[in-house]
N, C-alpha and C positions, 0 to 999 in steps of 0.2 A: 393558517399562517404560511402555507406553502413549503413546509419543511419536508414533507414527503407526500407521495401519491400512492394509492393502494390499488393501482390497476393491474399489477402483475403478481398478486399474492396467490401463487399456485402451490400445490402440495410439493412440487419438485423444485421450487425456487429456493435460493439459499441466501445467507447473510455473511458478508465479508467487507471490511472497511479498508480501502487501499490508500497509501499516502506517500508517494515520492514522484520525482519527475525525471525524464531522460531526453537526450537529444535524438534527432532523427538518425537512423542507421539500420543496418541489416539485423533482423532477429528472426527466430524460429518460433512457430506456434507449437503448443504441446502435442498436436496430432502428427508431428513429424514421424514418418514411417520407420525411421531408425531409432525411435525412442526405446529405451530399455524397458524390460518387463515391469519394473517397479514404478514406471511412470504411466502405465496403461491400466485403465479400469474398464472392464467390459461388462455387459449384462450377465454374462455367464459366470463372472468372477468378481463381483463387487467387493470392495474392501469393507464398507459399512453401510447399513441402512440409514442410521441416524448419526449425527456428529457427537463428539465428546463435548458435552455441555459444561464440563468442569474446567475447561481450558479455553481462554479467549486470547487471540493473537491480534495485535495491532501493527500493521505494516504500512510504512510510508517514509516520508522525509521529515523535515522539521515540523510541519503541522502536526503529524502524529507523535513526534518526539515530545513536543510541548504538551500535547493532550495526555500523554501516557500516565503521569502521576495522578491526574484527575480521574481518568478512566479506571485505573487500578482501584480507586476508592469506591467506584460505583458498582463493580461486579462482585458484591459480597457472596461468598460461598464458591467462587470460581477463582482460578489463578489467571491473572492478566499478564501476558508476556509482551513487554514493550519492545517493538521492533521498528521504531522510527529512528531515522538517522539523517540529520540535517545535511543538505547539499546533495543527497543522492538523486539520481535520475531514475526514471521508471525502469530502465533495464537493470539497474543495480538492485532495486527493491524486489523485482519479480525473480531475479536470479537467486536472491537470498530466500525468498518465499519458496521457490522450487518450481513454479509453474513454467518458467522459461529459463532453464539453467544456463549458466555461463558455459560457452563452448570454447575450450582452451587449446592453444598450440604452445608447446613448451620449447624453450631454447635447448637445442640439441635433441629434441624429440623424445626425451625420456625423463622420468622422475629419478633423481639420484638416490643412492642407497641411504643417505641421510641428509638432512638440511633442506635448503631452499633452491628453487629454480625460477627464473624469470619466465613469465607467460604473457601471451597476448590473447585477447578474446575476440572471437568472430562476431559476437553480438552485443558487446558493450565496450565503452571506452574505459581506460584507466581513470581513476579518480581518488584523490586523497579523502574524499567523503565516504567512500565505500566502507561500511562497517565490516570488519574482518569476521568471517564465519567459517565454521568447521564443516567438513563433508568428505566425500571420497572422489578421487580421480582415478579412473581405471582400476577401481577396487582398492586403492591405497588411501588410507585416512590422512587428512591434513587440514591446513587452514589456508583459505584464499584471502589475501589482503592486497592493498594497492597504495601507491603513491600517485601523485598527479601525472606521472609519466609511464608507470609500468605496474602490471599485476605481478604478484609473487605467490607461488604455491610452496608452502612449507610442510614437509612431511612430518607427521606426528611422531613416528618411531623410526626404527632403522630396519633395513632388510636389503634385498637385492635391488639393483637398479631395474626400473620397469619402463619399457618403451610404450608410449601411448600415441595413437594416431592423432593428427591434427583435427581439431573439432570435437574432441572427447568432452563429454559433459562433466562438470563438477556438480555432484549431487549433494545438496545440503543434508547434514545429518538429521535435521529436524523436519525434513520434507514430509514424511508420512504422518508425523504427529500433527503438523500444521494442516495437512490436507483433510484430516479427519476431525478437526476441531472447529470451533466458531472463530471466524476471522474477520477483522476490520481492515479495510483497504482504502488508502487515500494517496495514491501514487501518481506521479507525473507532473506535478506543478512546476518543478524546476525545468522540465522540458519545454514548458509552455511559454517561456521567455524567448525561445528560439524561433527563427523563421523556418520555412520548409513544411513538410507534411507531418508535423508533430501531432496534429489532431488525430490523424489516422493511426500513428504509432501508439500514442497513449491509449486511444480507444481500443485498439486491437489487443494490446497487452492486458488491459483491464478485463475485457471480455474473455480473453483466453484464460486468465487466472480464475475467474468465476466458473467457467466451464470445467476447469481442471480439478476443482474441489471434488473429493471422492464420494462423500455420502450421497445417497439417492435423494434424501430430504436435507438439503444444505442449509447452513446458517452463515451466509456470506453476504456482507453488505458493502457495496461501493458507496463512496462519498463523492460529492461534487467538490469543486475548488472555489475559493474566493479570489477576487482580483486585488492585487496590492494597492495600497493607499496612494501610490504615485503613478498608477497606470490607468489613465483615463480611456474613455471610448475612442476607438481607432488605433490604440497601441497594439503591438504584437501580442503581448500577454492577454490583454482584454479580449481580443478577437479569438485567441486560441482557447482561453478558459470558457468562453461562451460555447464554442464548438464542442469541446469535450463534455461539458455539463449537459448540453442538449442530447448528446449521444447516450450518456449514462441514464438520464431521466427517460428518454424515449424507450430504452430497452428494459430498464428495471422498475420504472414507475415508483410506486410507494415503497418498494423494497429498498431503494436507495435512500441514504440520508442526505438531504439537500442542505449541506453546510452553507453554501452560498446564499440560499434564500433566507436562512436564519440570520446570517451576518447582516443582511440587508433589511431585516424585519424591524418593526416597532417593538416586538415582544422582547428582543434581546436587551433593550434598555431597562425594562422592568426586571428581567432576570438578573442583570448585573448590578442593579441599583446605581447606574450611571446616568446622569442627566446629559443628553446630547447637546452639543453646540449647533449653531446654525450651519457651520461648516460640516459637521458630522452628517447632518440631514441632507445637505447638498451632495456629499459623496455617496451616501446610500442611494439617493435618487438617481445618481449617475451610474450606479452599479459597482462602486468601489468600496473597499473596506474603510470604515470611518476611523479617524485618528484616535478618538477617545476609547476605542476598544483594543488599541494596538500596543504592542511592545515596541515595534518599529514598523517601517513601511511594509514589511513582508510577513509579519507574524502577529497573532493575537496576543493580548496581554493576559495576566493571570485570571482576572475576573471573567473575561470572555471565554477562556479555556474551561473554567469551572462550569460556566453556564452551558457551553457546548457539550461537555461530558454528561451533564444532567439530561440534556435533550436527547443524547444518544441512548442513555439508559431508558428514557421514556419511549424512544423509538423501538427498542428491543422488546419492551413490555407490550407495546401496542401490536407488534407483529406476533406475539406469543413465543418469542425466542428467549425470554428471560422472565422468571416468575415475579409477578407483581408483589408477592409477599416479601421478597428479599430486596426490593428496590428501596433505596434511601429516598425519603420524601423531599419534595420541593426542588426548585431550581434556583432559589435565591442564594446568593453567595455573600 
């Protein structure tokens, strides 16, 4: 059916599903020589040999947010941590994940003794869609949040004012937990509506996140993206989605979950018990998400999300990343 390809199933490969999008802009890869020790894994000091299979994280934007409840139902015996946030761009998702942390400059150059301070990030835009998350800045615990115009760091407790250099990383409190667990990633679709080198940006951030996962034998699965129902061939989003999907599949082969191929397949109609219209079949043939599977032009509806979650479970079982004995049967909804 073209949902996955098994060309890169190597002992050192991993599984993570990524799901959000971001605009073009400056960003740093995890191999930055200034990276703090907790962000560095070497052959001499690996954090783990195998991942924590009891915890599954799903990172992305609205596609992952809508899949979350269905995925939680599919991973029996494990805790699913839903980390999808509608409207986020790739930079926001990977900052929260921890593979490319936000690098902040604070108003006045210091964290106050208590309360909040306005921040700007060197490697991501402010956005009201950013899901607030906890972490440490210069060793000080706090929460990073955002409006459409500005980021804010809010100190969790009280203490002395702390001066922090511009570009200091905000390290998510869940970073090491995520790094050592099973992770699903579907990030960058919101970036792909933009012009410019967004294909390179989303591709590099996705690859960097996979490389950043700590266990030697990873369980990290990237997902491809589907094209919105109103974005035909030749549109900016259509072109960018094809470019990113091609890069993901070329690098990860069958490790990747090819969401786009499934949405465009004949199998999804059987799995959802939906009879396609002639218009649905025309859109599939053109490479666009069909209307009858949709909540709106940009998102899948409940039946399609349930079917996708079942197929993701099947994908994990086929890779040996989840025990078949615990899998819930069937993909019918």
